[in-house]
N, C-alpha and C positions, 0 to 999 in steps of 0.2 A: 079411302081410295088412294091409289098410288099415283102421285104427280099429275094432278089434273090441271089446275090453273093457278099454281102457287106463285108463279112470277108476278102475275097481276096482283095477287093479294099482297105480296111483299112490297111491290112498288106503291100501292095505294096506302099501305100502312107505314111507309117509310118515315123515319124521324121519331118513332116511338117504338122502343124495344118490345114492350108488352103487346102492342098491336101487331108487330111482326111475328112474334112467337105465337100468339093466339091465332093469327091468320093462317099459319101452317098447321098448328095443332087442332084446329076447330073440327076437322072431319073425324078426329079420333077421340074427341071428348064427349062422353055420354052424360046424360042429365045428372046421374049421381056424382059425377066427377066435378061438376061445376063449382060446388062449394069448397073444393080442395084447391082451387086455383087462386093465385094471388090476384088482387083486384085489377092490376094492369093487364095481365094475361086474360082474365075473364072479359075485360073490355075489348081485347083483341079478338077473342072468340065471337063475341056478339057483333063486332064490326064485320067479320067474315060472313056471318049469317045475313046481315043486312045487305052486304054486297051481292051475295048469292040471290036473295030475294029480288033485288033490282034487276039483276042480270037475267034471271029466269023469266021475268015478266016483260022484258023490254021487246018492243016489236022488231027491232033490228036483229036481236039475237034470235028471235023466233024465225025470222026470214032466213038467217044463216042455217038454222037447224033444218028448215024446209029443203035446203039445197042438198042435204045428205039423207033425208029421211027415207027415200026409196031404198037405199042401201043399208041404212043403219036402224031405221025404225025407232023404237024407244030409246036407243043408245045414242041417238043423234046429239042430244044435249051434251053428253060426255065428250064426244068427238069434237064438237065445236069448242067447248071449254079448252081442250088441249090445243086445238089448232089456233085459237085466239092467242094463247100464250106463245106459240111459234111466230105469229105475225108481230106480237109485241116485241119479242126477242130480236127478230131480224130487223125491225124498224125502231129499235130501242132509242136512238138518238133523236127521234121525233118527240120523245116524252121525257128525256132526261139528258142533262148535260154531262153526266157521269157515265163513262164507258160500262157496258154490261159486265165485263170481267171484274171491274172494281166494285160495282154494286153487288155482284154475286159474292165476292170475297167478304165484303162488309156484312151482308145478310148472313153468311155462314157463321161469322163470328158472333153475331147477335143470337143466332139459334144455338150455337155451342154454349153460350153463357146462360141461356134461359131454359134449356130443355130439361134440366134435371128434375124440375118440380112436376113434370108432366106425366100422365099415365104411360105405362110401359110401352104399349104399342105405338103411342106418339113418339116416345123417345127412340124406339127402334127404327121408326120410319125416318125420323130427322137425321139419325146417324147414317143411314144408307143414302138419304137425299144428298147429304153433304159429300160423302165418300165418292158418290157417282157423279158429282158435279152437275146435277140435274139442270140448274138454272142456265148454265152456258150451253148445255146440250139442246135446250129448247130452240136455239137459233138455227140448227141444222135440220134438214129434212130427215136425215137418218136418226137424229135424236128424237124427233117427234114420232117416227115410226116405232122406235124402240119404246117410247113412252106408251103408245097405243098397245103394244104387245104386253108390256107390264101390266097396264090396267086391265087388259083382257084376262090375264091370269087371276087377278083379284076377283073379277066378276065371276069367273068360272067357279071359284071356290064358294062364293056367296050365293049365287043363283045358277047352279049348273044346268038347270032345265031350260034357261032362257039365254044363256051366254052365246055370243058370236064373237068371232075374231074382229076386233076393232081395226086391225090393220087392213081389213077389206075395204075400209073407207079411203085408203090412200089414193087410188086412181081417181076417185070422185073429187077428193080434196085438191089434187093437183089440177084437175080439169077446171074447177071453178075457183082456183086460187085468186084471181083478180077480183071476183065478185066478193069472196069472203074477206079479202083485205079491205075493199071499199066498205063493207059492212062494219068491220072492226073499227076502222078509223072514223066512222060516223058515230059509232056507239061509245067508244072509250072516252073521248072528252066529256060526254054526258055523265059517265060513270065517275070520272074524276070529280066533276062538279057536285055529284050526289054525295060522294064521300066527304069532300070539303065541308058541305052543308051539314051533314050528319055529325062530323067531328065538332063543328062549332056549336051544336046544340046540345051535346051531351055534357053531363056534369064533369067538372074538372077533378 
């Protein structure tokens, strides 16, 4: 999937290059590819999947999805993932002392250094992700609308009989922005705590 919630994954993985690289590559790594990854990147892929599981089951995330379900139906979860990254980007300094631009530049360097070992589609995605400066673009409404349009194209290729333009969600997202922001800021500290706990329990 193209640029769904990678800002959050990178932020939660920060401090570990393998976690950061695996966090972005996870959606492109199929089961047969896992044994080809270095242990640190594999650990990042698994962290990404634990984060997704926690997020998908969380009642606050489900509440956010319900706010757009009438417009988006099954695709509401994808839309909320993207919009949560928008809220994180625009309110970045609530969660980091490092400016977003500096964090993005540092993340791009990590991805540049670590993406060579990944499957080809992951490498291609990371190259475009960096070139298009997706992390900084999350902070603007135009950037999120562009992300929704890009993801719509990917969905249309994969499941053309079910695809809908995700940009149709924009009026509803704008309408309930305050509620979605409140949801995100209630949810994200719990996700941070979950990741800290998970990292403390995994083998060194």
